[in-house]
C-alpha positions in Angstrom: 5.5 2.6 -4.1 6.1 1.7 -7.7 7.5 4.6 -9.8 5.1 3.8 -12.7 2.0 4.8 -10.6 0.6 8.3 -11.1 1.8 11.0 -8.7 -0.7 11.8 -6.0 -0.7 14.3 -3.1 0.9 12.8 0.0 -2.4 12.2 1.8 -3.8 10.2 -1.1 -0.5 8.5 -1.7 -0.6 7.2 1.9 -4.1 5.9 1.4 -3.0 4.2 -1.9 -0.1 2.5 -0.1 -2.5 1.2 2.6 -4.9 -0.1 -0.1 -2.2 -1.8 -2.1 -0.7 -3.4 1.0 -3.9 -4.6 2.6 -6.8 -4.5 0.1 -5.5 -5.5 -3.4 -5.4 -9.2 -4.2 -4.0 -10.5 -7.5 -4.8 -13.8 -9.1 -7.9 -15.0 -11.0 -11.2 -13.7 -9.7 -14.9 -13.7 -10.8 -16.4 -10.4 -9.9 -19.9 -9.7 -8.7 -20.8 -8.7 -12.3 -19.7 -12.1 -13.6 -16.6 -10.7 -15.3 -13.2 -12.2 -14.6 -10.3 -10.1 -13.4 -6.6 -10.6 -12.5 -7.1 -8.3 -9.4 -9.6 -8.0 -6.7 -10.3 -5.2 -4.1 -11.3 -6.0 -0.5 -11.2 -2.4 0.7 -12.8 -3.3 4.0 -9.3 -4.5 4.8 -8.4 -0.8 4.7 -11.6 0.7 6.1 -11.7 -1.7 9.1 -8.1 -1.0 10.3 -7.5 2.0 12.5 -4.6 3.3 10.4 -6.6 2.6 7.3 -9.7 4.5 8.3 -7.5 7.4 9.5 -6.0 7.5 6.1 -9.5 7.5 4.5 -10.6 10.3 6.8 -7.5 12.3 5.9 -8.2 11.7 2.2 -11.8 12.9 2.7 -10.5 16.1 4.2 -8.0 16.5 1.3 -10.7 15.8 -1.3 -13.6 17.8 0.2 -11.8 20.6 2.1 -14.2 23.5 2.8 -17.1 21.5 1.2 -17.2 19.5 4.5 -19.0 22.4 6.0 -21.9 21.8 3.5 -22.3 18.1 4.6 -24.6 17.1 7.5 -24.3 13.3 7.3 -22.3 10.4 5.7 -23.6 7.0 4.8 -24.7 4.6 2.1 -25.9 1.1 1.3 -24.9 -1.4 4.0 -22.4 -3.2 4.2 -20.0 -1.5 1.8 -20.6 2.0 3.2 -20.7 1.2 6.9 -17.0 1.1 7.9 -16.3 4.2 5.9 -19.3 6.2 7.1 -19.0 5.4 10.8 -15.2 5.5 10.8 -14.9 8.8 9.0 -17.6 10.4 11.1 -15.8 9.3 14.3 -12.3 10.4 13.1 -13.6 13.8 11.9 -15.4 14.4 15.1 -12.0 14.3 16.9 -11.0 17.2 14.5 -14.1 19.3 15.1 -16.1 18.2 12.0 -19.5 16.9 13.1 -21.1 14.5 10.7 -24.0 12.2 11.6 -23.7 8.7 10.1 -26.2 6.2 8.9 -26.8 3.1 6.8 -29.3 2.3 4.1 -30.6 -1.2 4.8 -30.9 -3.7 1.9 -34.6 -4.1 2.8 -37.1 -2.3 5.0 -37.0 -3.5 8.6 -40.3 -5.0 9.8 -41.4 -4.0 13.3 -40.2 -1.1 15.4 -39.0 1.7 13.2 -39.7 0.8 9.6 -37.9 1.8 6.5 -34.5 1.3 5.0 -32.6 4.1 6.8 -30.8 3.2 10.1 -28.8 5.7 12.0 -28.8 9.5 12.5 -29.9 10.7 9.1 -32.5 13.5 9.2 -34.8 14.8 6.5 -33.3 17.9 4.9 -29.7 16.7 5.5 -27.1 17.2 2.8 -25.3 13.9 2.5 -22.0 12.5 1.4 -23.0 9.1 0.0 -20.2 6.5 0.5 -19.1 3.1 -0.5 -15.8 1.3 0.0 -15.4 0.2 -3.7 -17.6 0.7 -6.7 -17.4 -0.9 -10.1 -20.6 0.1 -11.8 -22.1 2.6 -9.3 -25.4 0.8 -8.8 -25.1 0.5 -5.0 -24.4 4.2 -4.7 -27.4 5.1 -6.8 -29.6 2.7 -4.9 -28.5 4.5 -1.7 -29.2 7.9 -3.3 -32.7 6.8 -4.2 -33.4 5.8 -0.6 -31.8 8.9 0.9 -33.9 11.2 -1.3 -37.1 9.2 -0.6 -36.3 9.8 3.1 -36.3 13.6 2.5 -32.5 14.2 2.5 -30.4 15.2 -0.5 -27.4 13.4 -1.9 -25.0 16.3 -2.5 -21.7 14.3 -2.8 -20.6 10.8 -3.5 -17.2 9.3 -2.7 -15.6 5.8 -2.6 -12.2 4.6 -1.4 -11.6 3.1 -4.9 -13.5 3.5 -8.1 -12.7 0.3 -9.9 -14.9 0.7 -13.0 -14.8 4.3 -14.0 -18.5 4.5 -14.9 -19.9 6.0 -11.7 -18.9 9.6 -12.5 -21.4 9.7 -15.4 -24.2 8.2 -13.3 -23.5 10.8 -10.6 -23.5 13.7 -13.1 -26.8 12.5 -14.5 -28.3 12.9 -11.0 -26.5 16.2 -10.4 -24.3 14.8 -7.6 -20.7 15.9 -7.1 -18.7 12.6 -7.3 -15.1 12.5 -5.9 -13.5 9.1 -5.6 -10.5 9.0 -3.4 -8.6 6.6 -5.7 -9.3 5.1 -9.1 -8.1 1.8 -10.6 -5.3 3.6 -12.6 -4.0 5.0 -9.3 -3.4 1.4 -8.2 -1.7 0.4 -11.5 -4.8 -1.2 -13.1 -7.1 -0.1 -15.9 -10.8 0.6 -15.4 -13.0 -2.4 -16.0 -10.1 -4.9 -16.0 
């Protein structure tokens, strides 16, 4: 690990090393927002590897500690939240922490069970809303809106990497405790670059 990166606790440092090795790409990229960047994150390369999702689950335990007892379910907007939600729930179940997982569909399903929620979310649940990477926070807030419309409450939000640095203000505006596992500066980049 480069010595010019900020110091992190060992659990988060292990996650950072995995993200840098598997998920950070450098070059010239056009982001979803239309902006250009010299780096790109494909954090599914971390979340979809066994050692990566274990590192994510360890970081969630480090970041949330006793607050995990106040969380009933984990999920967010498909596809960005799916590996993190399902993987973290499975890993934590092996450690005695029971979280139900779910996805928020991009559109309501027609036929059968309708609506945008898929999975084991229940009305009244306190939720950890997840996403693999966020730049602006809009996918997280869209998920929050659907979770609340379903009758659950978004108590916490977390991402593997906060690339943009603007999500904290959006979460605070909604009264949601936001705890990203890593930020762009932890990877050696500035927010919004």
